[in-house]
Structures are given as structure tokens and as C-alpha cells.
C-alpha positions in Angstrom: 0.0 0.2 0.1 1.4 3.4 -0.8 2.4 6.1 1.7 -0.6 8.1 0.7 -3.0 5.3 0.9 -1.4 4.2 4.7 -1.7 8.0 5.6 -5.7 7.8 4.7 -6.3 4.7 6.3 -4.9 6.3 9.4 -7.0 9.1 9.3 -10.2 6.9 8.9 -9.2 5.1 12.1 -9.4 2.1 9.5 -5.8 0.7 10.5 -4.5 0.3 6.7 -8.0 -0.6 5.2 -8.2 -0.3 1.4 -11.2 -0.6 -0.9 -15.0 -1.1 -1.4 -16.9 -4.1 -0.3 -20.8 -3.7 -1.8 -23.2 -6.3 -1.0 -27.0 -6.4 -1.5 -29.3 -6.4 -4.9 -27.4 -7.9 -7.8 -30.0 -7.4 -10.8 -29.9 -7.5 -14.4 -31.8 -4.4 -15.8 -33.5 -4.9 -19.3 -34.4 -1.5 -20.6 -36.8 -0.6 -22.8 -37.4 2.8 -24.3 -40.5 3.6 -25.3 -42.1 6.9 -27.2 -44.7 7.2 -24.2 -46.4 5.4 -21.5 -49.5 4.5 -22.7 -52.9 4.5 -20.8 -54.4 1.2 -20.4 -55.8 -0.7 -23.2 -53.8 1.3 -25.5 -50.5 0.7 -27.1 -47.1 2.3 -26.8 -43.9 1.7 -29.0 -40.6 0.4 -28.0 -38.1 2.5 -29.8 -35.0 0.4 -28.2 -34.0 -1.9 -25.8 -30.9 -2.7 -24.0 -29.4 -5.0 -21.0 -27.3 -3.7 -18.2 -26.4 -3.9 -14.6 -28.5 -3.2 -11.9 -28.8 -2.9 -8.3 -26.6 -1.0 -5.6 -23.8 -3.1 -5.3 -23.3 -4.1 -9.1 -23.8 -0.3 -10.3 -21.9 1.1 -7.8 -18.8 -1.2 -7.9 -18.9 -1.3 -12.1 -18.9 2.8 -11.8 -15.9 2.8 -9.5 -14.3 0.3 -12.0 -15.2 2.5 -14.9 -13.9 5.4 -13.2 -10.5 3.9 -13.2 -10.2 3.3 -9.3 -7.0 1.9 -8.0 -8.4 0.1 -4.9 -10.0 -3.3 -4.7 -13.6 -3.7 -5.6 -15.3 -6.8 -3.8 -19.0 -7.8 -4.1 -21.2 -9.9 -2.0 -24.5 -11.3 -2.7 -26.4 -14.2 -4.2 -27.2 -15.2 -7.9 -29.2 -17.6 -9.6 -27.3 -20.7 -11.4 -28.4 -19.4 -14.9 -27.5 -17.0 -17.5 -28.2 -14.0 -16.2 -25.7 -15.0 -13.1 -23.2 -16.4 -15.0 -23.4 -13.1 -17.1 -22.9 -11.1 -14.0 -19.8 -13.0 -12.6 -18.4 -12.7 -16.1 -18.7 -9.0 -16.0 -17.2 -9.0 -12.4 -14.3 -10.4 -13.6 -14.3 -8.1 -17.0 -13.9 -5.5 -14.5 -11.8 -6.6 -12.1 -13.9 -7.0 -8.9 -13.5 -9.9 -6.6 -16.4 -12.3 -6.9 -15.4 -14.8 -3.9 -18.2 -13.3 -1.8 -20.8 -13.2 -4.4 -22.4 -17.3 -4.4 -25.0 -18.9 -6.4 -28.1 -20.5 -5.8 -29.5 -23.7 -7.6 -32.9 -23.4 -6.7 -33.4 -19.4 -7.3 -33.2 -17.3 -10.3 -31.2 -14.2 -10.8 -33.0 -10.9 -9.9 -34.2 -8.7 -12.8 -35.8 -5.7 -13.6 -37.9 -4.4 -16.9 -37.2 -0.7 -17.4 -39.7 1.3 -19.1 -38.0 4.4 -20.1 -39.6 7.3 -22.1 -37.2 8.4 -24.5 -37.9 12.3 -24.6 -38.1 12.8 -20.8 -36.0 9.4 -19.4 -38.8 9.2 -16.8 -38.6 5.4 -15.8 -41.2 2.7 -14.3 -39.8 -0.5 -12.9 -41.2 -3.8 -13.0 -39.0 -6.0 -10.5 -38.5 -9.9 -10.0 -36.7 -10.4 -6.6 -35.1 -13.5 -7.5 -32.1 -14.8 -5.2 -31.6 -11.3 -3.6 -34.6 -12.0 -1.6 -33.0 -15.2 0.0 -29.2 -13.7 0.6 -28.6 -13.6 4.5 -24.8 -12.4 4.1 -24.1 -15.5 6.8 -20.4 -16.4 5.1 -19.4 -12.7 5.1 -16.7 -12.4 7.4 -15.8 -8.9 7.8 -12.6 -9.9 9.7 -11.0 -11.6 6.6 -11.7 -8.4 4.3 -9.3 -5.4 3.9 -12.1 -3.5 2.7 -12.7 0.1 4.3 -16.2 0.6 3.1 -18.8 -1.7 3.3 -21.6 -0.6 1.0 -25.3 -2.3 1.4 -28.4 -1.8 -0.7 -31.1 -1.7 -1.1 -32.7 -1.9 2.3 -36.7 -2.8 2.0 -35.5 -4.9 -1.1 -33.6 -7.8 0.6 -36.2 -10.0 2.3 -34.2 -12.1 4.4 -32.0 -9.0 5.3 -34.8 -6.9 6.4 -36.6 -9.5 9.0 -36.5 -8.6 12.7 -33.6 -8.9 14.9 -33.9 -9.1 18.3 -30.7 -6.9 19.1 -30.4 -4.5 16.2 -33.8 -4.1 15.0 -33.3 -5.9 11.5 -30.8 -8.4 10.2 -29.2 -5.8 7.9 -28.9 -3.6 10.9 -27.0 -6.6 12.4 -24.7 -6.8 9.4 -23.9 -3.4 9.4 -23.0 -3.4 13.2 -20.9 -6.7 12.5 -19.0 -4.6 9.6 -18.3 -1.2 12.1 -17.3 -3.8 14.8 -14.2 -5.2 12.5 -13.5 -1.8 11.6 -15.2 -0.8 8.2 -17.1 2.4 7.5 -20.6 1.5 6.5 -23.1 3.2 3.9 -26.4 2.2 2.7 -28.7 2.9 0.1 -32.7 1.8 0.0 -35.1 1.5 -2.5 -37.8 4.0 -3.4 -40.9 2.6 -1.5 -43.4 5.0 -0.1 -45.0 2.8 2.6 -44.9 2.4 6.5 -41.7 -0.3 6.2 -39.4 2.8 6.1 -39.9 3.2 10.0 -39.5 -0.6 10.5 -36.8 -1.5 8.2 -34.4 1.7 7.4 -34.9 3.4 10.8 -33.0 0.7 12.7 -30.3 0.5 10.3 -29.5 4.1 10.5 -27.6 3.5 13.9 -25.2 1.4 12.5 -24.6 3.7 9.4 -21.9 6.0 8.7 -22.7 7.4 5.5 -26.3 7.3 4.3 -27.1 8.1 0.9 -30.6 8.4 -0.3 -32.6 10.5 -3.0 -35.1 13.3 -1.6 -38.3 11.2 -2.0 -36.4 8.1 0.4 -35.2 10.8 2.8 -38.5 12.5 3.1 -40.3 9.2 3.7 -37.6 8.0 6.2 -38.2 11.5 8.0 -41.6 12.9 7.4 -40.5 15.9 5.7 -42.2 17.1 2.2 -38.8 17.7 0.3 -40.5 17.7 -3.1 -43.4 20.3 -2.9 -46.7 19.9 -4.9 -45.6 22.0 -7.5 -42.3 20.0 -8.2 -40.0 22.6 -6.5 -37.4 21.5 -4.0 -37.6 22.8 -0.7 -34.4 23.4 1.0 -35.4 24.0 4.7 -37.2 20.8 4.5 -34.3 19.3 2.9 -31.5 20.7 5.7 -34.3 19.3 8.3 -34.2 16.0 6.6 -30.7 15.2 6.8 -30.7 16.7 10.3 -33.2 14.2 11.4 -31.6 11.4 9.9 -28.4 12.2 11.3 -30.6 12.4 14.9 -32.2 9.0 14.1 -28.5 7.6 14.4 -26.2 8.1 11.4 -22.8 8.6 12.5 -20.8 10.9 10.1 -22.5 11.7 7.1 -26.1 12.2 5.4 -25.8 12.8 1.5 -29.2 13.2 -0.3 -29.3 13.6 -4.1 -32.0 14.8 -6.5 -32.0 15.6 -10.7 -31.1 19.4 -9.6 -27.9 18.2 -7.5 -26.9 17.1 -4.1 -26.9 18.3 -0.6 -24.5 16.6 2.4 -24.7 17.4 6.2 -22.2 16.1 9.1 -22.6 15.0 12.4 -20.4 18.0 13.1 -23.5 20.1 11.5 -21.0 21.1 8.2 -23.5 21.6 5.1 -22.5 21.2 1.5 -24.5 22.1 -1.8 -24.0 21.2 -5.4 -26.0 21.9 -8.2 -26.2 19.2 -11.3 -24.5 19.5 -14.4 -26.9 21.0 -17.1 -26.9 18.1 -19.3 -28.4 19.0 -23.0 -31.7 17.3 -24.0 -29.4 15.3 -27.0 -26.8 14.0 -24.6 -29.8 12.6 -22.5 -30.1 8.9 -23.1 -32.0 7.8 -19.6 -31.7 8.3 -15.9 -31.5 4.7 -14.8 -28.8 4.2 -12.6 -28.0 8.1 -11.8 -28.6 7.8 -8.1 -25.9 5.1 -8.1 -23.8 6.7 -10.2 -23.9 9.9 -7.8 -23.2 7.6 -4.9 -20.3 5.9 -6.8 -18.6 9.3 -6.9 -19.5 10.3 -3.4 -17.8 6.9 -2.3 -15.1 7.4 -4.3 -14.1 10.7 -2.5 -14.7 9.5 1.0 -12.5 6.7 0.4 -9.6 9.0 -0.4 -10.8 11.5 2.4 -11.3 14.4 0.0 -13.4 17.4 1.3 -17.1 17.2 1.4 -17.4 19.6 -1.4 -15.1 17.6 -3.9 -17.0 14.6 -3.3 -20.5 16.2 -3.9 -18.9 17.4 -7.3 -17.5 13.9 -8.3 -20.7 12.6 -7.5 -22.8 15.3 -9.8 -19.9 14.7 -12.6 -20.6 10.6 -12.7 -24.1 11.1 -12.7 -23.9 13.3 -15.5 -21.7 10.8 -17.2 -24.2 8.0 -16.7 -27.0 10.0 -18.3 -25.3 9.4 -21.4 -26.4 5.8 -22.1 -29.7 4.0 -21.4 -28.3 1.5 -19.0 -26.9 2.1 -15.1 -23.1 1.8 -15.9 -22.4 2.1 -19.7 -22.1 5.6 -20.1 -19.6 6.0 -17.0 -16.2 7.2 -18.5 -12.9 7.3 -16.7 -12.8 10.0 -14.0 -11.1 12.8 -16.1 -13.6 12.6 -18.7 -16.6 12.6 -16.1 -14.7 15.8 -14.3 -14.3 17.4 -18.0 -18.3 17.2 -18.4 -18.5 20.1 -15.6 -16.4 22.3 -17.7 -18.2 21.2 -21.0 -21.9 21.5 -19.7 -21.8 24.0 -16.5 -24.3 23.7 -14.1 -27.8 24.0 -13.3 -28.8 27.1 -11.2 -27.9 26.5 -7.6 -30.7 25.5 -5.0 -30.9 28.4 -2.7 -30.1 27.4 1.0 -32.8 29.5 3.3 -32.5 29.4 7.1 
């Protein structure tokens, strides 16, 4: 390990740990581009289709690989013993992602999502099959044996076995995050967008064992009760800040990051805030928004791993998210980091969201 990485590891208090271990949902996305979403009993037209990565660990790890990071990447989860599962394993090998913690199940199918993406707007509708992900309990995941610095888990609310109650920590996912922290890893979580009462039961217990919480504005609102996106479509920056503060009060240890199409906001345990407007990507460069949130998360996690300042982390997230918009799938649009950063100079930024007291 380089002197720089040793210094970073000591500053993180993780004793020479290096790399990202990501576990949770491994999904094959079948993205179908349509002209418009039709009303019931009417026809819509398919303009294009493509197959790509899906799920938090898959997307984040492949994005980090495509960015060109020089630290280890490891995947953990459960696949079916089928063509889709083998394709995921092969894709990971091509991106130099360690698959030793990525198991297969003989009696379950690999999860998939059919994504209907409207060409002109990028608006998406998801039809998801849970598959083997629903059975993953992470029982053979030994954090004492990994050298990773960050454990990224996603998506809460879409991992049936880990969403189950745990007598000590609240949920099995919370217990898993607790084990990671006890072994010296920093933990990061993401959740699925589901507006239901399950947020309080499944997501909140995990926050006490989360160092970095990365959510979109709807998920942050559902978790805390704040209406961040107003009925007229505008973001309420006051509600945004309150939601971040509430998530910290719920137990997040270090950092809350809330991303949204207009940009991103972060608040630390110390009370420091950072705002980042999204890049002004022209319509002709917009191929789809599938995976933009995971791309943003990958950029932020890269910065956190390298101990960058918070503003640089958010800027990197915004650049990686903008790059991902150039392809209908979740990861194929992501370019090496310098090319992503160059998009900021090429496109500029959307109007900044005005912070208000």
C-alpha cells in the first residue's frame, strides 16, 4: 500500500484498510426505451432495448471500476445458477471485481428488472423480480477477513431476508452493518424508493449502524416525514436540511447525502453543510436516467474513500451522474474519472438551489 493510502487509512481510523466491499441486490436490468407510457388498453411503441447492470452493489462497483479507481473492489450477494447469473460473474471479472463473496443458488433465479424509459423525458417505470436477492442472508460474509475500508449495502427494503427483524439490532441488515463496524469498516447504505410504513420498521434501525447514508429526496422524506419535493415540483431547501438533520438524529454517525435531479446536499455530524448543483446536461446528450443515483453514490464513495473534502465528493458525484445519463443502462455511460470531470467544464451547472434558514 502506498504512503498516501496509509495516511488516509490512519485518518479514517481503519488501520490500513483499503477498498470497497458492496453487498445486496444484484440485478440484470432490461431497459426498454418507449415513445410514451400508454394509458390502459392502449399501445406504446418500443424504440430500443438494452441489457445492463442493476442493483446498488453491481452499479456502484462497476461504476468505480469504469472510473479507474486503483483500490480493490469486492462484491457480495446471491445469484441464480442461470445465464444471467453467469453474465454478472463474467462482467465482474472483466471489471476486476472480486467475486469470492458472490454466491450462487441452485433453486433461485437471478433477479431482474424491466425498466420502461420514456425517450423524451427519461422518466422510468420499474417492474422488478426479486429472485435470489430475497434469500441472501450474508451468513458467510466475514468482515474480519476483508481488507475493505467501506461496506456499501443496498437496497434496504428490497432484501427480504435482511429486512427481517433482529432481536438485538432491530433488523438483520442492521446487525450486518453492526458487524462491519465492529470489524473496523465504515458503512454506507442505500434504500429502494418505496413510499410505505416499512421505512420506520426496516430503514430506521439500520441508521444507528450507518456511517454514510446516501438517499434521494423522496427516500429521505419518507424516512423522516418531511416533504422535500413540493406539490408544484420544486424542492424545499429548508425541508431538505431538516430531513438531513433528522437522519443524523436517528443515528447516522458521520454523513447524510441527499441527491436529486437538481444536484445534491450533504450534512455532517459536526453540522457542516455542502450544496452541489447538477450539471446542465443538454437534452441531446440524455439517453436515460436509470442508475443516476447509484452513479452519484459511486462518485461520493470514491471521494470518501480517498478522504476528499465534502464539496469535492459531491462535485465528483454530480459529474459521474451526468456521465451515466449518456446511456440507457445504469453504468455503460460512465467514463474514466478525468472524462467525467471534464463534463463540468463542457456543460456547466444548473442554477444552484438557494439555501434558506
